[in-house]
C-alpha positions in Angstrom: 0.2 -0.1 -0.1 1.6 3.2 -1.2 2.3 5.8 1.6 0.1 8.7 1.8 1.3 11.9 1.1 1.7 14.4 3.8 -0.4 17.8 3.7 1.9 19.4 6.4 3.5 22.4 5.2 7.4 22.2 5.4 8.8 24.2 8.2 10.7 27.2 6.9 14.2 27.7 8.9 15.7 31.0 9.6 12.6 33.0 9.5 13.1 36.8 10.6 9.8 38.3 9.9 8.9 39.2 13.8 12.2 41.0 13.8 11.4 42.9 10.6 7.8 43.7 12.1 9.4 45.2 15.4 11.6 47.4 13.4 8.7 48.5 11.4 6.6 49.4 14.3 9.6 51.2 16.1 10.1 53.3 12.8 6.4 54.1 12.4 6.5 55.3 16.3 9.5 57.5 15.7 7.8 58.9 12.6 4.4 59.4 14.2 6.3 61.3 17.2 8.2 63.4 14.6 4.9 64.1 12.9 3.2 65.0 16.0 6.0 67.3 17.1 6.1 69.0 13.5 2.4 69.4 13.6 1.9 70.6 17.2 0.1 73.6 17.8 2.7 76.5 18.0 3.2 78.5 21.0 0.4 81.2 21.6 1.9 84.4 19.9 2.7 87.2 22.3 -0.2 89.9 22.5 0.1 93.2 21.0 0.6 96.2 23.1 -2.9 97.3 22.0 -4.3 93.9 23.2 -2.4 94.2 26.5 -4.0 97.7 27.0 -7.5 96.5 26.4 -6.8 93.3 28.6 -5.5 95.6 31.5 -8.2 98.0 31.2 -10.7 95.2 31.2 -9.2 93.7 34.4 -9.1 97.1 36.2 -12.8 97.6 35.2 -13.7 94.0 36.4 -11.8 94.9 39.6 -13.9 97.9 40.0 -17.0 96.1 39.6 -15.9 93.5 42.3 -15.0 96.5 44.5 -18.5 97.8 44.3 -19.8 94.4 45.2 -17.4 94.2 48.1 -18.7 97.7 49.3 -22.3 96.5 49.1 -21.5 93.3 50.9 -19.7 95.1 53.5 -22.3 97.9 54.1 -25.0 95.0 54.4 -22.7 93.2 56.8 -22.4 96.2 59.0 -26.0 96.9 58.8 -26.9 93.4 59.7 -24.3 93.2 62.5 -26.1 96.3 64.2 -29.4 94.4 63.8 -28.2 91.3 65.3 -26.6 93.3 68.3 -30.1 95.0 68.8 -32.1 91.8 68.7 -29.6 90.0 71.1 -29.9 92.7 73.5 -33.6 92.7 73.4 -33.6 88.9 73.5 -31.5 89.2 76.8 -34.1 91.9 78.3 -36.8 89.4 77.4 -34.9 86.6 79.1 -34.5 89.0 82.3 -38.1 89.8 82.4 -39.0 86.0 82.0 -36.7 85.2 84.9 -38.3 87.9 87.2 -41.7 86.5 86.4 -40.4 83.0 87.1 -39.2 84.1 90.4 -42.4 85.7 91.3 -44.2 82.6 90.6 -41.6 80.6 92.5 -42.3 82.8 95.6 -45.9 82.0 95.3 -45.2 78.2 95.2 -42.5 78.6 98.1 -45.2 80.4 100.3 -47.9 77.7 99.5 -45.5 75.0 100.4 -44.6 76.5 103.5 -48.3 76.6 104.4 -48.4 72.9 104.3 -49.6 72.2 100.9 -48.9 72.5 97.2 -51.5 74.9 95.9 -52.5 74.9 92.3 -50.0 77.9 91.5 -47.2 75.7 92.7 -48.4 72.7 90.9 -48.6 74.9 87.6 -45.1 76.2 88.0 -43.7 72.6 88.8 -45.4 70.7 86.2 -43.6 69.3 83.2 -46.4 70.9 80.9 -47.5 74.1 82.6 -49.4 75.2 79.5 -51.7 72.1 79.6 -52.2 72.5 83.5 -52.8 76.2 82.9 -55.7 75.6 80.7 -57.8 73.7 83.2 -60.6 76.2 84.2 -60.7 74.9 87.7 -57.1 76.0 88.2 -57.9 79.7 87.1 -61.0 79.8 89.2 -58.7 79.0 92.2 -56.1 81.5 91.7 -56.2 85.2 92.8 -56.2 87.8 90.4 -52.5 88.8 91.1 -51.5 85.2 90.7 -53.4 84.9 87.4 -51.7 88.2 86.2 -48.3 86.7 87.0 -49.2 83.5 85.2 -50.5 85.5 82.1 -47.2 87.7 82.1 -45.1 84.5 82.3 -46.9 83.0 79.3 -46.6 86.4 77.1 -43.0 86.8 78.0 -42.2 83.0 77.1 -43.6 83.6 73.7 -41.9 86.9 73.3 -38.5 85.6 74.2 -38.8 82.7 71.8 -39.8 85.2 69.1 -36.8 87.4 69.7 -34.6 84.4 69.9 -35.9 83.0 66.5 -35.5 86.5 64.9 -31.9 86.8 66.1 -31.1 83.4 64.8 -32.4 84.3 61.4 -30.6 87.6 61.3 -27.4 85.8 62.5 -28.0 83.5 59.4 -28.3 86.7 57.0 -25.2 88.2 58.5 -23.3 84.9 57.9 -24.4 85.0 54.2 -23.3 88.7 53.9 -20.0 87.9 55.4 -19.4 85.1 53.0 -20.4 87.5 49.9 -17.9 89.9 51.5 -15.1 87.3 51.4 -16.0 86.5 47.7 -15.9 89.8 46.6 -12.7 90.6 48.3 -11.1 87.5 46.6 -12.4 88.5 43.2 -10.9 91.9 43.4 -7.5 90.5 44.5 -7.5 88.0 41.7 -8.4 90.6 39.0 -5.6 93.0 40.4 -3.1 90.3 40.4 -4.0 89.3 36.7 -3.3 92.8 35.7 -0.2 93.3 37.6 1.1 89.9 36.2 0.3 90.9 32.6 2.2 94.3 33.0 5.1 92.7 34.6 5.8 90.6 31.7 6.3 93.6 29.5 9.9 94.6 28.3 10.8 98.2 29.0 10.2 99.2 25.1 6.7 97.5 25.5 6.1 99.6 28.6 7.1 102.7 26.8 5.0 102.0 23.8 1.9 101.4 26.4 2.7 104.7 28.0 2.5 106.2 24.6 -1.0 104.7 24.1 -2.1 105.9 27.3 -1.0 109.6 26.4 -2.9 109.4 23.2 -6.0 108.1 24.9 -5.7 111.0 27.6 -5.2 113.5 24.6 -8.2 112.5 22.9 -10.4 112.8 26.2 -9.0 116.1 26.8 -10.0 117.6 23.4 -13.4 116.3 23.9 -13.6 117.9 27.2 -12.3 121.2 25.6 -15.3 120.8 23.2 -17.8 120.5 26.2 -16.1 123.4 28.0 -16.7 125.4 24.9 -20.0 124.5 24.4 -21.1 125.2 28.1 -19.4 128.6 28.1 -21.4 129.5 25.0 -24.6 128.3 26.6 -23.9 130.2 30.0 -22.9 133.3 28.1 -26.5 133.0 26.2 -28.3 132.4 29.4 -26.5 135.3 31.1 -27.6 137.5 28.2 -31.1 136.5 28.5 -31.3 136.6 32.3 -32.0 140.4 32.6 -35.1 139.9 30.4 -36.5 137.0 32.3 -35.2 137.0 35.9 -37.9 137.0 38.4 -35.8 136.9 41.5 -37.0 133.2 42.1 -35.2 129.8 41.9 -35.6 127.3 39.3 -36.1 124.3 41.2 -34.3 121.3 43.0 -30.7 121.0 42.2 -30.3 124.6 40.8 -29.7 128.1 42.4 -27.2 129.3 44.8 -28.1 126.7 47.5 -26.7 123.9 45.2 -23.7 126.1 44.1 -22.9 126.6 47.7 -23.0 122.9 48.5 -21.0 122.1 45.1 -18.0 124.3 46.3 -17.7 122.5 49.7 -17.8 119.2 47.6 -15.0 120.3 45.2 -12.9 121.9 48.0 -13.1 118.6 49.7 -12.2 116.7 46.7 -9.4 118.8 45.8 -7.8 118.5 49.0 -7.8 114.7 48.4 -5.9 115.0 45.2 -2.7 112.9 45.4 -3.9 110.3 47.8 -3.9 106.8 46.7 -6.6 104.8 45.3 -7.2 101.6 47.6 -10.3 99.5 46.9 -12.8 99.5 49.8 -11.3 102.7 51.3 -13.5 105.7 52.4 -10.7 107.9 53.6 -9.3 109.9 55.1 -5.8 108.6 53.9 -7.1 106.7 50.7 -10.3 106.3 48.6 -12.2 104.2 46.2 -14.2 106.0 43.5 -17.6 106.0 45.4 -15.7 106.3 48.8 -14.5 109.7 47.5 -17.7 110.9 46.2 -19.6 109.8 49.4 -16.9 111.5 51.5 -17.0 114.8 49.5 -20.7 115.1 49.7 -20.8 114.4 53.3 -18.6 117.5 53.7 -21.4 119.4 52.1 -23.9 118.1 54.7 -25.4 115.4 52.0 -25.5 111.8 52.8 -24.7 109.3 49.8 -25.1 105.7 49.9 -21.8 103.6 49.7 -22.0 102.0 46.2 -22.0 103.6 42.7 -25.1 101.5 42.1 -27.0 103.2 44.8 -25.4 106.7 44.3 -26.7 106.8 40.8 -30.1 106.4 42.0 -29.7 109.8 44.3 -30.7 113.2 43.1 -31.8 114.4 39.6 -30.6 112.8 36.3 -28.8 115.4 34.0 -27.3 115.2 30.6 -23.7 115.6 30.0 -24.4 118.9 28.2 -26.0 120.5 31.3 -23.4 119.1 33.9 -22.6 121.4 36.6 -19.8 121.4 39.2 -20.3 119.0 41.9 -22.6 116.6 39.8 -21.5 113.1 39.8 -20.7 111.3 36.7 -20.9 107.5 36.2 -19.0 105.3 34.0 -19.4 102.2 32.1 -22.6 100.0 31.5 -22.3 98.3 34.9 -21.9 101.7 36.6 -18.7 100.6 38.3 -16.9 103.9 38.4 -17.8 107.5 39.5 -16.3 111.0 39.5 -17.2 114.5 40.6 -17.6 117.0 37.8 -15.5 120.2 38.6 -16.4 122.0 35.2 -14.7 122.5 31.7 -15.4 118.7 30.8 -13.1 117.7 33.7 -13.7 115.8 37.0 -11.9 114.8 40.2 -11.9 111.1 40.8 -10.0 108.1 42.6 -9.0 106.2 39.1 -7.8 102.7 39.9 -5.3 100.7 42.0 -1.8 102.1 41.5 -3.1 105.7 40.8 -3.9 108.7 43.0 -7.0 111.0 43.2 -6.6 113.3 40.3 -8.3 115.5 37.9 -9.1 114.0 34.5 -11.4 114.4 31.5 -14.8 112.7 32.0 -14.4 111.2 28.3 -11.5 109.1 29.4 -14.1 106.4 30.2 -17.4 105.7 28.4 -20.0 107.7 30.3 -23.1 105.9 31.7 -25.0 109.1 32.8 -25.0 111.7 35.6 -26.8 112.8 38.7 -27.2 116.0 40.6 -27.4 114.8 44.4 -29.0 117.8 45.9 
């Protein structure tokens, strides 16, 4: 019988395919890494000086907004603290009254005990649930009128003391929330200012010089607009003066006008001028440093007019006036979020506390976008 042919494939000797495969993989990996390195995103280009200026201005503005949030939270916290203190004092007084009545009831109980029996009053006072016992008509019928009044006072004072304690507790919770908001706003201010300082610190001497030149151009344009407003106002005032002899009736023209306002405005501006050169410090209200709304508040206080702490509240006080009709002493507010304010001094100029790193100074009202203006008194 012939041998069957084998269908097994002959073994190939000296095969090197795996080594070739590993080499191929290694080469592919190197190629891939090289390709990835070559195609990786290039380093982010350094911003232009104009972009840096915009970024820094935006950060300072954001810090200004956060400063107003801080001022609001600080004022709310102070107000709430006063309220809590008053409530705690009231609660203590209620507790004193309650203890006094408790002692009076106790004296009734002691007297009745010495008499050889525990009378209804003592039973009421010593009971685990005096309220339930008190509700029994038989007890009330056997008490003297003085005892009944003492018990009624005790019940009333218990309720009042409990109510005051509850109110104080709720007020303390509100105070805690205000303090948390205060800490958050403070952190936001510090974060924005740190970002701005870091950005500026990365500039070369040449870049800083170019940035300073951009600022000078911005100031020059703002002053040009201020001069134009001054000319318009001067023309308007002259026309009004020429017309005055024909129409003057010797009476005032209403709120925010006349010698009364001018007298206050003089005091406001005298105070503001005396602060020129003092540093801007966020959250400060004087006397050695100010933020923007701290300066306006202090200046108008010198004229006997109280203003709220924040720009957001100050803008609601007084009469709204147009830029063309601004008078010395008026408050000019800036940006669409009303995060900055200055005191108009005439001629298109204002006195204000600008931003961190700067001092109180005179500047054109056109240096920043105007939101609106008010006449506080």
